[in-house]
MIVO-67691 format. One line per 10 residues: number of its first residue (from 1); for each residue x, y, z of N, C-alpha, C, O. Coordinates in steps of 0.05 Angstrom, whole numbers, plus 5000, padded with zeros to 4 digits. Example, Ala and Ser with C-alpha at 12.3 -4.5 7.8 and 13.67 -1.06 7.14 Angstrom:
<pts>
1) 5264 4886 5156 5246 4910 5156 5264 4934 5156 5285 4934 5169 ~ 5257 4955 5142 5273 4979 5143 5258 5001 5157 5268 5023 5161 .
</pts>
This chain:
<pts>
1) 0746 9733 2529 0733 9739 2504 0753 9738 2482 0777 9745 2486 ~ 0744 9731 2459 0762 9729 2436 0747 9742 2413 0723 9738 2409 ~ 0762 9757 2396 0749 9771 2374 0756 9758 2347 0778 9747 2344 ~ 0738 9759 2329 0742 9749 2301 0732 9770 2282 0714 9786 2289 ~ 0743 9771 2258 0733 9789 2237 0721 9772 2216 0733 9754 2205 ~ 0696 9778 2209 0682 9765 2187 0673 9787 2169 0654 9802 2176 ~ 0686 9791 2147 0682 9814 2130 0690 9838 2147 0713 9840 2156 ~ 0672 9857 2150 0678 9880 2167 0663 9878 2194 0664 9897 2209 ~ 0650 9856 2199 0636 9852 2224 0654 9841 2245 0667 9821 2240 ~ 0655 9853 2268 0671 9843 2290 0653 9825 2307 0632 9834 2316 .
11) 0662 9801 2311 0647 9782 2327 0663 9776 2352 0687 9770 2350 ~ 0650 9778 2375 0663 9772 2400 0651 9746 2411 0627 9744 2415 ~ 0669 9726 2415 0660 9700 2425 0665 9700 2455 0686 9709 2464 ~ 0647 9688 2470 0650 9685 2498 0665 9659 2503 0655 9638 2498 ~ 0690 9661 2514 0705 9638 2520 0716 9640 2548 0730 9659 2555 ~ 0709 9621 2565 0718 9621 2592 0713 9593 2604 0697 9578 2594 ~ 0727 9587 2626 0723 9562 2640 0709 9566 2666 0704 9547 2681 ~ 0701 9590 2672 0688 9597 2697 0660 9607 2692 0656 9627 2677 ~ 0640 9594 2703 0612 9601 2697 0606 9629 2706 0589 9642 2694 ~ 0618 9638 2728 0613 9665 2738 0623 9686 2718 0609 9706 2712 .
21) 0646 9682 2706 0657 9700 2686 0640 9700 2661 0635 9721 2649 ~ 0631 9676 2653 0614 9674 2629 0588 9690 2634 0580 9706 2616 ~ 0576 9687 2657 0551 9701 2663 0556 9732 2663 0540 9746 2651 ~ 0578 9741 2675 0584 9769 2676 0589 9780 2648 0580 9803 2642 ~ 0603 9765 2632 0609 9774 2604 0583 9777 2588 0579 9797 2574 ~ 0565 9758 2590 0540 9759 2575 0522 9781 2584 0509 9794 2568 ~ 0521 9787 2610 0504 9808 2620 0512 9835 2608 0495 9853 2606 ~ 0537 9839 2600 0546 9864 2588 0536 9868 2560 0540 9889 2548 ~ 0524 9848 2548 0515 9849 2520 0485 9849 2516 0475 9843 2495 ~ 0470 9856 2537 0441 9857 2535 0432 9877 2513 0443 9899 2511 .
31) 0414 9868 2496 0403 9884 2475 0420 9883 2449 0413 9896 2429 ~ 0442 9869 2450 0461 9867 2427 0452 9845 2408 0441 9825 2417 ~ 0458 9848 2382 0453 9826 2363 0473 9803 2368 0497 9809 2373 ~ 0464 9779 2368 0481 9756 2373 0476 9734 2352 0456 9733 2339 ~ 0496 9716 2350 0493 9692 2334 0497 9669 2353 0516 9668 2369 ~ 0478 9650 2353 0479 9626 2370 0483 9602 2352 0468 9598 2333 ~ 0504 9587 2358 0509 9562 2343 0505 9539 2363 0518 9537 2383 ~ 0485 9521 2356 0478 9499 2374 0486 9473 2362 0480 9467 2338 ~ 0499 9457 2377 0507 9430 2369 0484 9411 2379 0481 9407 2403 ~ 0468 9402 2360 0445 9385 2366 0452 9355 2366 0434 9339 2370 .
41) 0477 9348 2363 0485 9320 2362 0483 9308 2335 0469 9318 2317 ~ 0496 9285 2331 0496 9270 2305 0501 9289 2282 0488 9287 2261 ~ 0521 9306 2285 0530 9324 2264 0509 9344 2255 0510 9355 2233 ~ 0490 9349 2273 0469 9369 2267 0476 9395 2282 0478 9395 2307 ~ 0480 9416 2268 0486 9442 2279 0467 9463 2268 0463 9463 2244 ~ 0457 9480 2285 0440 9502 2276 0454 9528 2283 0465 9531 2305 ~ 0452 9547 2265 0463 9574 2270 0439 9594 2267 0427 9594 2246 ~ 0434 9609 2288 0412 9628 2287 0422 9655 2297 0440 9657 2313 ~ 0409 9676 2287 0416 9703 2296 0392 9715 2310 0369 9710 2303 ~ 0398 9731 2331 0376 9743 2346 0387 9765 2363 0408 9777 2357 .
51) 0373 9772 2385 0381 9793 2403 0380 9782 2431 0361 9768 2439 ~ 0402 9787 2446 0403 9779 2474 0382 9795 2490 0385 9819 2493 ~ 0361 9782 2500 0339 9796 2513 0343 9799 2543 0339 9821 2553 ~ 0351 9778 2556 0353 9779 2585 0372 9758 2596 0377 9738 2583 ~ 0381 9762 2620 0398 9743 2634 0386 9737 2661 0375 9754 2674 ~ 0390 9712 2670 0381 9703 2696 0404 9688 2709 0424 9683 2695 ~ 0401 9680 2734 0424 9667 2747 0433 9641 2733 0457 9635 2735 ~ 0415 9626 2720 0423 9601 2708 0421 9600 2678 0433 9583 2665 ~ 0406 9619 2666 0401 9619 2637 0402 9647 2626 0400 9667 2640 ~ 0404 9648 2599 0400 9674 2585 0380 9669 2563 0378 9646 2553 .
61) 0366 9690 2555 0344 9687 2535 0351 9704 2510 0360 9727 2512 ~ 0347 9691 2487 0352 9704 2461 0326 9704 2446 0312 9684 2444 ~ 0320 9727 2433 0296 9729 2416 0305 9727 2387 0323 9742 2378 ~ 0292 9709 2372 0299 9704 2344 0275 9715 2328 0252 9708 2333 ~ 0281 9730 2307 0260 9741 2289 0261 9727 2263 0283 9723 2251 ~ 0238 9719 2252 0236 9708 2226 0222 9729 2209 0198 9732 2209 ~ 0238 9744 2194 0228 9767 2178 0210 9758 2155 0192 9772 2147 ~ 0215 9733 2144 0199 9724 2122 0170 9718 2131 0151 9725 2116 ~ 0167 9707 2155 0140 9701 2164 0130 9722 2184 0107 9719 2194 ~ 0146 9742 2189 0139 9763 2208 0131 9752 2236 0111 9760 2248 .
71) 0148 9734 2245 0143 9722 2272 0169 9723 2288 0191 9728 2276 ~ 0167 9718 2313 0191 9717 2330 0186 9695 2351 0163 9689 2358 ~ 0208 9685 2362 0206 9666 2384 0230 9670 2402 0250 9681 2394 ~ 0227 9660 2426 0248 9662 2446 0259 9635 2453 0244 9615 2453 ~ 0284 9634 2460 0296 9609 2469 0315 9615 2492 0328 9636 2492 ~ 0316 9598 2511 0334 9601 2533 0357 9581 2531 0353 9559 2522 ~ 0380 9590 2541 0404 9573 2540 0417 9575 2568 0417 9596 2580 ~ 0429 9553 2577 0442 9554 2603 0471 9561 2599 0483 9557 2578 ~ 0483 9572 2620 0511 9579 2618 0529 9554 2617 0551 9555 2606 ~ 0519 9532 2628 0534 9507 2626 0535 9497 2597 0554 9483 2590 .
81) 0515 9503 2581 0516 9496 2552 0540 9509 2539 0552 9497 2521 ~ 0546 9534 2547 0570 9547 2536 0596 9534 2545 0614 9531 2530 ~ 0596 9527 2571 0621 9514 2582 0626 9487 2569 0649 9479 2565 ~ 0605 9472 2563 0608 9446 2551 0610 9447 2520 0613 9427 2507 ~ 0608 9472 2510 0610 9477 2481 0587 9465 2465 0590 9461 2441 ~ 0565 9459 2478 0541 9451 2464 0529 9475 2450 0515 9472 2429 ~ 0534 9499 2460 0524 9524 2449 0548 9543 2447 0563 9545 2466 ~ 0550 9557 2424 0570 9578 2421 0555 9605 2419 0534 9606 2405 ~ 0565 9625 2432 0551 9651 2434 0570 9672 2422 0593 9674 2431 ~ 0561 9686 2402 0577 9707 2390 0562 9733 2388 0538 9733 2380 .
91) 0575 9755 2396 0562 9781 2395 0572 9795 2370 0596 9796 2365 ~ 0554 9806 2355 0560 9820 2330 0559 9850 2336 0538 9860 2345 ~ 0581 9864 2331 0583 9892 2338 0572 9911 2317 0564 9933 2324 ~ 0571 9903 2292 0563 9921 2271 0536 9911 2260 0536 9891 2245 ~ 0514 9924 2266 0488 9915 2259 0482 9916 2228 0465 9901 2218 ~ 0496 9933 2214 0491 9936 2185 0502 9913 2169 0492 9907 2147 ~ 0522 9900 2178 0535 9878 2163 0519 9853 2164 0504 9848 2183 ~ 0523 9836 2145 0509 9810 2144 0523 9790 2162 0547 9792 2167 ~ 0508 9772 2173 0519 9751 2191 0531 9728 2175 0548 9714 2186 ~ 0523 9725 2150 0532 9702 2134 0562 9705 2127 0573 9688 2114 .
</pts>
């Protein structure tokens, strides 16, 4: 794991080359606010914030809330997406601070 400071918010990024370690690290952050950065190809990147809802042997699930429309949706990501850097997973430790 590696830490970064953005303003006063501490962000912990999951960095590892072993899928078992990645899975174990992520399981420790259930219920925590997270930022997911997805590389969609052709220079398209999306950054979303949500809450790590659950982990399974092959995937983890994040719930994203849209406060403007008062809706939420869930998305699952595989641990191999993290290893191939298609997805970046960051845990935000201070809920009061802005993610931007």
